[in-house]
C-alpha positions in Angstrom: 8.5 7.0 -29.3 6.0 4.5 -30.3 3.3 4.3 -27.8 2.9 0.5 -27.1 3.4 0.1 -23.3 2.0 -3.4 -23.2 5.0 -5.0 -24.7 6.8 -4.4 -21.4 4.3 -6.1 -19.2 6.5 -9.2 -18.6 8.9 -7.1 -16.8 6.6 -6.0 -14.1 4.0 -7.5 -11.7 0.4 -6.2 -12.4 0.1 -4.2 -9.2 3.4 -2.7 -9.8 2.2 -1.3 -13.0 -0.9 0.1 -11.5 1.1 1.9 -8.8 3.6 3.1 -11.4 0.7 4.8 -13.2 -0.3 6.4 -10.0 3.0 8.4 -10.0 2.2 9.7 -13.5 -1.3 10.4 -12.6 -0.2 12.7 -9.8 2.6 14.3 -11.8 5.4 12.9 -9.6 7.8 11.9 -12.4 10.3 14.8 -12.6 13.4 15.8 -14.6 13.2 13.2 -17.4 16.5 13.2 -19.4 17.4 11.3 -22.6 20.6 10.3 -24.2 20.1 8.1 -27.3 18.1 5.1 -25.8 18.9 5.8 -22.1 16.7 7.8 -19.8 16.9 9.0 -16.2 14.4 10.8 -14.0 13.6 11.6 -10.4 10.4 10.3 -8.8 8.8 12.1 -5.7 7.5 9.6 -3.2 8.2 9.2 0.5 11.7 10.4 -0.7 13.1 11.3 -4.1 14.1 8.2 -6.0 16.5 8.3 -8.8 15.6 6.0 -11.8 17.5 5.1 -14.9 16.4 3.0 -17.9 18.1 1.8 -21.0 16.3 0.3 -23.9 17.4 -1.4 -27.1 17.7 0.3 -30.5 14.0 -0.5 -31.3 13.0 0.5 -27.8 10.9 -2.6 -27.3 13.2 -4.3 -24.8 14.6 -3.2 -21.5 18.4 -3.6 -21.5 19.0 -2.3 -18.0 16.9 -0.5 -15.3 17.9 0.8 -11.9 16.2 2.4 -8.9 17.5 3.2 -5.4 14.2 2.1 -3.7 14.2 -1.0 -1.4 12.0 -3.0 -3.8 14.6 -3.0 -6.4 17.0 -5.0 -4.3 17.2 -8.7 -5.1 14.1 -8.7 -7.3 13.6 -10.5 -10.6 11.0 -7.9 -11.8 11.2 -4.1 -11.8 9.7 -1.7 -9.4 6.9 0.9 -9.7 9.2 3.8 -10.1 10.9 2.2 -13.2 7.4 1.6 -14.6 6.4 5.2 -13.9 9.3 6.4 -16.0 8.5 3.8 -18.8 4.9 4.9 -18.7 5.7 8.6 -18.9 7.7 7.8 -22.1 5.4 5.3 -23.8 2.1 5.3 -22.0 -1.0 7.2 -23.1 -1.2 10.8 -22.0 -3.2 11.2 -18.7 -5.7 14.0 -19.1 -7.5 13.4 -15.8 -6.4 15.1 -12.6 -6.8 14.1 -9.0 -10.1 14.7 -7.3 -10.2 17.9 -5.4 -10.5 17.6 -1.5 -14.1 18.4 -1.1 -16.5 16.6 1.2 -19.2 14.5 -0.8 -22.7 16.0 -1.0 -25.4 13.9 -2.5 -26.9 15.1 -5.8 -30.0 17.2 -5.3 -32.1 15.0 -7.6 -31.2 11.6 -6.2 -34.2 9.5 -5.4 -34.3 6.0 -3.8 -37.2 3.7 -3.4 -36.9 1.2 -0.5 -38.9 -0.6 2.1 -38.8 0.3 5.8 -37.1 -2.8 7.4 -39.4 -2.3 10.5 -42.9 -1.9 9.2 -42.5 -2.8 5.6 -43.9 0.4 4.1 -42.7 1.6 0.8 -40.7 4.7 1.1 -39.6 7.3 -1.6 -36.5 9.1 -0.3 -35.1 12.3 -1.9 -31.5 13.1 -1.4 -30.8 10.0 0.8 -28.5 10.3 3.9 -26.7 7.7 6.0 -29.7 7.3 8.4 -33.3 7.3 7.3 -36.5 7.9 9.3 -39.6 6.0 8.2 -42.5 8.4 7.7 -45.1 5.7 8.7 -43.6 4.1 11.9 -41.0 6.8 12.6 -38.3 4.3 13.2 -34.7 5.1 12.1 -32.4 2.8 10.2 -29.1 3.0 8.3 -29.4 3.2 4.5 -27.4 0.5 2.5 -25.2 2.6 0.4 -25.4 0.1 -2.5 -29.0 1.1 -2.9 -28.0 4.8 -3.8 -25.9 6.8 -6.4 -23.3 7.1 -3.6 -22.0 3.6 -4.6 -20.5 5.0 -7.8 -19.0 8.0 -6.0 -17.6 5.6 -3.3 -15.8 3.6 -5.9 -14.3 6.8 -7.5 -13.1 7.9 -4.2 -11.5 4.6 -3.3 -9.9 4.3 -6.7 -8.4 7.8 -6.3 -7.3 6.9 -2.8 -5.6 3.6 -4.1 -3.7 5.7 -6.7 -2.4 8.1 -4.1 -1.4 5.3 -1.9 0.4 3.5 -4.8 2.3 6.7 -5.4 3.2 7.0 -1.8 1.4 10.2 -1.2 0.0 9.0 2.0 -1.3 12.4 3.1 -3.6 12.7 0.0 -4.5 8.9 0.4 -5.6 9.5 4.0 -7.9 12.3 3.0 -9.6 10.2 0.2 -10.0 7.2 2.4 -11.5 9.3 5.1 -14.0 10.6 2.7 -14.9 7.1 1.6 -15.2 6.2 5.3 -17.7 8.9 5.8 -19.7 7.3 3.1 -19.4 3.7 4.1 -18.3 3.3 7.8 -18.6 -0.6 7.5 -16.1 -0.9 4.7 -13.1 -2.7 6.3 -10.9 -2.3 3.2 -11.3 1.5 3.5 -10.9 1.5 7.3 -7.6 -0.4 7.1 -6.0 1.7 4.5 -7.2 4.9 6.1 -5.4 3.9 9.4 -2.4 2.6 7.4 -2.1 5.9 5.4 -2.3 7.8 8.7 0.6 5.9 10.0 2.7 6.1 6.9 2.2 9.9 6.6 3.2 10.4 10.3 6.0 7.8 10.3 8.9 10.2 10.6 7.6 11.6 13.8 5.6 8.8 15.2 8.1 6.0 15.6 6.6 3.7 18.2 5.3 0.3 17.1 3.0 0.2 20.1 0.0 1.5 18.3 0.4 -0.4 15.1 -1.8 -3.1 16.7 -4.9 -1.3 15.7 -3.6 -1.2 12.1 -3.0 -4.8 12.2 -6.5 -5.6 13.7 -8.0 -3.7 10.7 -5.8 -5.7 8.3 -7.2 -9.0 9.7 -10.7 -7.7 9.3 -10.2 -6.5 5.7 -8.3 -9.6 4.7 -10.9 -12.0 6.0 -13.8 -10.5 4.1 -11.9 -9.6 0.9 -12.5 -12.1 -2.0 -10.2 -10.6 -4.6 -6.8 -12.5 -4.3 -4.8 -9.7 -5.7 -6.3 -7.2 -3.1 -5.4 -9.8 -0.4 -1.9 -9.8 -1.5 -1.8 -6.0 -1.6 -3.2 -5.9 1.9 -0.4 -7.9 3.3 2.2 -6.2 1.2 1.1 -2.9 2.4 1.6 -3.8 6.0 5.0 -5.3 5.3 5.9 -2.0 3.5 4.7 -0.1 6.7 7.1 -2.3 8.9 10.1 -2.0 6.5 9.5 1.7 6.0 9.5 2.1 9.8 12.7 0.2 10.1 14.4 2.2 7.4 13.3 5.6 9.0 14.4 4.3 12.4 17.8 3.1 11.2 18.4 6.3 9.2 18.8 8.4 12.3 15.4 8.8 14.0 16.3 8.2 17.8 18.5 5.2 17.4 19.7 3.9 20.8 20.6 0.5 22.2 17.4 -0.4 24.1 15.1 1.1 21.5 17.0 -0.5 18.7 16.1 -4.1 19.9 12.5 -3.1 20.9 11.8 -1.7 17.5 13.4 -4.5 15.4 12.1 -7.3 17.6 8.7 -5.7 17.3 8.9 -5.9 13.6 10.0 -9.5 13.7 7.1 -10.3 16.0 4.7 -8.9 13.4 6.3 -10.9 10.7 5.7 -14.1 12.8 2.1 -13.2 13.3 1.6 -12.7 9.5 3.1 -16.1 8.9 1.0 -17.8 11.6 -2.4 -16.0 11.3 -2.8 -15.6 7.5 -3.1 -18.0 4.6 -0.5 -16.3 2.5 0.2 -17.1 -1.2 3.8 -18.3 -2.1 4.7 -15.0 -3.7 3.6 -13.1 -0.5 5.5 -15.5 1.8 8.6 -15.0 -0.2 8.4 -11.3 0.0 7.8 -11.5 3.8 10.8 -14.0 4.2 13.1 -11.7 2.3 12.2 -8.6 4.5 12.5 -11.0 7.6 16.0 -11.9 6.6 17.0 -8.3 6.0 15.9 -7.3 9.6 17.8 -10.3 11.1 20.9 -9.3 9.2 20.5 -5.7 10.5 20.4 -7.2 14.1 23.5 -9.2 13.5 25.4 -6.3 11.8 24.6 -4.1 14.8 24.9 -6.7 17.6 28.3 -5.7 18.9 27.3 -2.0 19.0 24.2 -2.7 21.1 25.2 -5.8 22.8 24.6 -4.7 26.3 21.0 -4.2 25.8 20.4 -7.1 23.4 17.3 -9.2 24.1 18.8 -12.4 22.5 22.2 -13.8 22.1 24.0 -13.6 18.8 23.7 -17.4 18.4 19.9 -17.2 18.7 19.5 -14.4 16.2 21.8 -16.3 13.8 19.8 -19.5 14.2 16.6 -17.6 13.5 18.3 -16.2 10.3 19.3 -19.8 9.1 15.9 -21.1 9.7 14.1 -18.4 7.8 16.6 -18.7 5.0 16.0 -22.5 4.8 12.2 -22.0 4.9 12.6 -19.5 2.0 14.7 -21.9 -0.1 12.3 -24.8 0.5 9.4 -22.6 -0.6 11.1 -21.4 -3.6 11.6 -25.1 -4.8 7.8 -25.8 -4.5 
């Protein structure tokens, strides 16, 4: 096949393409089969996703593509799993491999020249550590990581962690974000994704929404200092994904009961309301949030009669909420 992946860019959001490459990078695209211009594969993520792709005779247009992931439902553009298959077929071969899980040790020949912030003396530091002691006034101070060779290493670790997170390998993502956090404990972006990865990797056994508040607090901190608009969108999207994954795991048989059904889903709705109220969201992000909000309300209505005795709201109130959110979504789409 001709390797010209860029001709398919219009079918995908930029962040989706980046995450799709993450699957290829981590060798998670399995069992690719071809029949004429049609392809199928399995992709290993939080679960195994079945992906199919049909191209035209010249293989420069997508005729049809399908995936059984939640993102692919009611979307105009395709998901990261479909892009992962496409990239496996037409993208450049990835020779690099994930960074090994080793704790960072500064290079033995690294030298940093800095001034002591207390006495102003010029210091020549070999093999800098997180905390420095001045040889003149003997005061201790934190070393700005941006002054050292660690900055490059930090970026490499964060990029690797982001690839793992995009490929839904939350265990490996957590390890990498934790390593980055060891290097830069004030990095709010890293701190948020480290906590989020911890929740995502444990979500099947840790089903309570009670301690999601700490993740939400880190989300706000990271969002407020982030200047890159795409990263701001990704921050919100990652938390929405956490909530919807929580709902899907919960509804697929993890401890479902009447009282907890309402506590969990109402808790997710409360977070959706907080996101809408407390963040200056882009139109695209709001539409994604509205869609997930609507899905949760529909689940509540569909299961209302089953869990009616422990319901926290009447069916009329839930239906009115649904109508309002649907209207808000339509009005936003017209802007």
